[in-house]
VOGU-3710 file (C-alpha; in Angstrom, 3 decimals, decimal comma):
1> xxxxxxxxxx> -47,093/-23,287/-181,232  -49,971/-21,992/-183,309  -52,962/-21,358/-181,068  -56,372/-21,993/-182,601  -58,732/-20,968/-179,789  -59,044/-18,308/-177,089  -61,287/-19,062/-174,116  -62,275/-16,174/-171,867  -64,076/-15,814/-168,576  -66,415/-12,813/-168,356
11> xxxxxxxxxx> -66,539/-11,164/-164,923  -63,119/-10,033/-163,795  -61,580/-10,967/-167,150  -63,183/-9,798/-170,405  -65,551/-7,444/-168,559  -64,371/-4,473/-166,523  -65,951/-3,711/-163,166  -68,673/-1,725/-164,954  -69,643/-4,994/-166,696  -68,714/-3,754/-170,163
21> xxxxxxxxxx> -66,173/-4,867/-172,769  -63,543/-2,229/-173,469  -62,919/-1,070/-177,037  -59,447/-2,612/-176,899  -60,715/-5,990/-175,755  -63,408/-5,975/-178,447  -60,820/-4,997/-181,074  -58,425/-7,851/-180,354  -61,194/-10,469/-180,428  -62,504/-9,184/-183,760
31> xxxxxxxxxx> -58,984/-9,299/-185,201  -58,450/-12,848/-183,951  -61,790/-13,878/-185,446  -60,622/-12,569/-188,835  -57,592/-14,857/-188,515  -59,811/-17,880/-187,918  -59,173/-18,131/-184,181  -62,147/-19,660/-182,345  -63,555/-17,423/-179,592  -65,194/-19,158/-176,626
41> xxxxxxxxxx> -66,757/-17,520/-173,575  -66,642/-19,656/-170,416  -68,659/-18,071/-167,627  -70,501/-18,779/-164,426  -73,367/-16,609/-165,695  -76,415/-18,149/-167,300  -76,660/-18,103/-171,087  -79,193/-15,269/-171,297  -77,131/-12,954/-169,086  -73,900/-13,837/-170,854
51> xxxxxxxxxx> -75,359/-13,220/-174,293  -76,756/-9,839/-173,256  -73,232/-8,700/-172,331  -71,565/-9,775/-175,589  -73,178/-7,470/-178,150  -69,882/-5,663/-178,644  -68,209/-8,840/-179,909  -71,175/-10,503/-181,614  -69,304/-10,416/-184,920  -66,980/-13,103/-183,501
61> xxxxxxxxxx> -69,940/-15,470/-183,061  -68,566/-16,994/-179,866  -69,573/-20,303/-178,364  -70,760/-19,775/-174,791  -70,059/-22,265/-172,003  -72,654/-20,955/-169,536  -73,218/-21,845/-165,882  -69,609/-23,046/-165,664  -70,078/-25,423/-168,581  -73,399/-26,901/-167,477
71> xxxxxxxxxx> -74,877/-25,783/-170,801  -73,198/-24,865/-174,093  -74,803/-22,826/-176,883  -73,795/-20,985/-180,029  -74,233/-17,205/-179,679  -75,240/-16,575/-183,287  -78,415/-18,667/-183,303  -78,776/-19,996/-179,727  -78,049/-23,493/-181,057  -77,929/-26,014/-178,225
81> xxxxxxxxxx> -74,627/-27,941/-178,155  -74,299/-29,693/-174,792  -75,848/-29,905/-171,329  -74,860/-31,380/-167,967  -77,804/-31,320/-165,560  -77,582/-31,974/-161,821  -79,639/-34,975/-160,735  -82,759/-33,951/-158,802  -82,099/-36,512/-156,050  -78,694/-34,939/-155,369
91> xxxxxxxxxx> -80,305/-31,500/-155,262  -82,738/-32,750/-152,616  -79,883/-33,832/-150,354  -78,041/-30,528/-150,818  -81,246/-28,576/-150,198  -82,001/-30,378/-146,912  -78,441/-29,885/-145,687  -78,550/-26,187/-146,581  -81,770/-25,568/-144,698  -80,100/-26,875/-141,524
101> xxxxxxxxxx> -77,524/-24,095/-141,966  -80,190/-21,462/-142,620  -79,269/-21,389/-146,309  -81,864/-21,398/-149,089  -80,609/-21,748/-152,685  -81,228/-20,025/-155,967  -81,423/-22,562/-158,797  -80,287/-21,937/-162,359  -82,320/-24,016/-164,805  -82,058/-24,597/-168,540
111> xxxxxxxxxx> -85,334/-22,967/-169,564  -83,904/-20,345/-171,908  -86,528/-20,874/-174,586  -89,319/-20,760/-171,975  -88,277/-17,264/-170,887  -86,749/-17,892/-167,486  -83,414/-19,000/-166,035  -83,702/-18,767/-162,237  -86,096/-20,248/-159,718  -86,228/-19,261/-156,071
121> xxxxxxxxxx> -88,314/-20,082/-153,006  -88,217/-17,107/-150,600  -90,813/-14,472/-151,436  -88,720/-11,488/-150,257  -85,966/-12,498/-152,651  -83,734/-9,406/-152,535  -83,366/-9,674/-148,777  -83,297/-13,464/-148,571  -80,625/-13,873/-151,239  -78,602/-10,771/-150,317
131> xxxxxxxxxx> -79,089/-9,082/-153,684  -78,127/-12,062/-155,868  -81,423/-11,625/-157,757  -82,001/-8,034/-158,849  -85,507/-6,555/-159,065  -84,983/-5,573/-162,702  -84,200/-9,165/-163,717  -87,473/-10,541/-165,067  -86,454/-14,071/-166,049  -87,253/-15,668/-162,689
141> xxxxxxxxxx> -89,937/-17,961/-161,285  -90,935/-18,606/-157,678  -91,459/-22,213/-156,651  -91,756/-24,178/-153,411  -88,962/-26,678/-153,869  -90,493/-29,494/-151,824  -93,777/-29,449/-153,720  -92,660/-29,931/-157,305  -89,767/-31,750/-158,981  -87,267/-29,525/-160,788
151> xxxxxxxxxx> -85,966/-30,427/-164,233  -82,887/-29,235/-166,091  -80,941/-28,054/-163,027  -77,767/-26,315/-164,161  -76,503/-24,934/-160,870  -77,604/-24,724/-157,241  -76,242/-21,472/-155,792  -75,694/-20,066/-152,317  -74,585/-16,429/-151,986  -73,363/-15,649/-148,480
161> xxxxxxxxxx> -70,454/-15,110/-146,114  -67,323/-17,078/-147,047  -66,859/-18,783/-143,680  -70,512/-19,837/-143,508  -70,345/-21,280/-147,012  -67,071/-23,051/-146,309  -68,561/-24,794/-143,272  -71,561/-25,862/-145,361  -69,311/-27,004/-148,224  -67,274/-29,229/-145,911
171> xxxxxxxxxx> -70,451/-30,936/-144,733  -72,018/-31,401/-148,155  -68,848/-32,965/-149,561  -69,783/-36,064/-147,509  -73,130/-36,478/-149,307  -73,227/-39,627/-151,510  -73,235/-39,095/-155,266  -71,037/-37,388/-157,826  -71,274/-33,623/-158,225  -69,002/-30,653/-158,725
181> xxxxxxxxxx> -68,540/-27,933/-156,089  -67,163/-24,464/-156,826  -66,571/-21,728/-154,256  -65,973/-18,375/-155,953  -64,351/-15,597/-153,927  -63,598/-12,851/-156,435  -67,121/-11,393/-156,704  -67,805/-8,949/-153,862  -67,642/-8,928/-150,075  -69,683/-12,156/-150,239
191> xxxxxxxxxx> -68,844/-15,511/-151,840  -70,763/-17,848/-154,142  -70,986/-21,578/-153,539  -72,266/-23,644/-156,473  -73,224/-27,278/-156,904  -73,304/-28,719/-160,425  -73,245/-31,966/-162,346  -69,789/-33,560/-162,088  -69,262/-32,472/-165,725  -70,535/-28,969/-164,958
201> xxxxxxxxxx> -67,032/-27,562/-165,143  -65,565/-25,105/-167,626  -62,651/-27,381/-168,450  -64,666/-30,586/-168,855  -67,220/-28,835/-171,066  -64,455/-27,273/-173,165  -62,627/-30,596/-173,474  -65,750/-32,177/-174,984  -66,266/-29,242/-177,331  -62,711/-29,019/-178,662
211> xxxxxxxxxx> -62,730/-32,780/-179,161  -65,801/-32,431/-181,352  -64,146/-29,845/-183,635  -60,646/-31,330/-183,728  -58,683/-28,868/-181,600  -56,124/-30,095/-179,073  -55,875/-28,639/-175,565  -52,318/-27,524/-176,374  -53,782/-25,193/-179,030  -55,984/-23,316/-176,524
221> xxxxxxxxxx> -55,302/-20,091/-174,624  -57,502/-19,605/-171,546  -57,830/-16,505/-169,361  -59,707/-16,153/-166,066  -59,686/-14,682/-162,593  -61,625/-16,848/-160,137  -61,596/-20,339/-158,667  -64,062/-21,661/-161,264  -61,340/-20,982/-163,877  -58,613/-23,051/-162,213
231> xxxxxxxxxx> -59,076/-26,345/-164,102  -59,550/-24,500/-167,377  -56,367/-22,486/-166,919  -54,324/-25,440/-165,637  -55,255/-27,746/-168,533  -55,136/-25,381/-171,506  -52,060/-24,979/-173,669  -51,476/-21,513/-172,244  -53,289/-20,605/-169,046  -53,312/-16,939/-168,067
241> xxxxxxxxxx> -54,582/-15,649/-164,734  -55,614/-12,018/-164,559  -53,577/-9,638/-162,431  -56,741/-9,241/-160,322  -57,235/-13,021/-159,965  -57,443/-14,990/-156,724  -54,166/-16,433/-155,475  -55,373/-19,990/-156,141  -56,084/-19,061/-159,754  -52,679/-17,431/-160,170
251> xxxxxxxxxx> -51,003/-20,549/-158,768  -52,637/-22,668/-161,504  -51,539/-20,423/-164,382  -48,579/-20,410/-166,759  -48,432/-16,646/-166,416  -50,233/-13,717/-164,795  -51,417/-10,804/-166,929  -49,595/-7,505/-166,588  -52,866/-5,584/-166,481  -56,199/-6,021/-164,699
261> xxxxxxxxxx> -59,666/-6,414/-166,188  -60,107/-2,648/-165,758  -56,979/-2,025/-167,857  -57,906/-4,165/-170,887  -55,757/-7,031/-169,643  -57,186/-9,366/-172,307  -56,108/-7,035/-175,115  -52,643/-6,472/-173,680  -51,821/-10,179/-173,377  -53,404/-11,399/-176,608
271> xxxxxxx> -52,019/-8,562/-178,731  -48,548/-9,522/-177,512  -49,008/-13,256/-178,125  -50,496/-12,849/-181,619  -48,466/-9,757/-182,557  -51,580/-7,666/-183,281  -51,988/-3,998/-182,400
//
């Protein structure tokens, strides 16, 4: 099988725990790019944050599936390719249910060209959102959610204790309407619960994209570490879970990497598959 595309998650996969790309990982992607292999980044991060972390591999001109595939752009020129927004009426139902659990969301919106990506409601945001929004991140807006409709919703996020989020998730699953739910566990001591458009999924976004450029799923290698990578890994031609991945992610994979994200696991697997050193 001749693979034509490599799809990589960022955190816990291409990035080490210091949030940088190792020289080895950058090297293998540049070599694959020279061979005509398409490089795609599929991440839960918003587009702005993802792009800021990819300077080391900018020569590969990757396509970025941001916010778990809720928006797709071309790194080289920020060209918009695809979007999957969550309906505002569904957000309202999720928001009301969350408030009953003492949970207030952070909302990722597709306002890249307007200079912001996140909107929040609680004024003391570092405390209220347990550090999810950092003080040095300037691309945020405060808004009272009940007072003004929100457009271009990419992801509604709750960052909290796993058990609390699981209880909330089980309740919200009964809400009418189609939407995607992802509960990520491989981040820190806390977990991240996200609500997206039903097509806000790394795999579904990738499936549309590869269809548009004539690549079959069997010709794709995908690597990831968390639960938002499961469908992507399970449906790609070769799905690789990182050694540091969650057990659910490992169970969905064709193989598990021999090395972690802190040991250039991406380089070690891809250099073996493509016979590049």
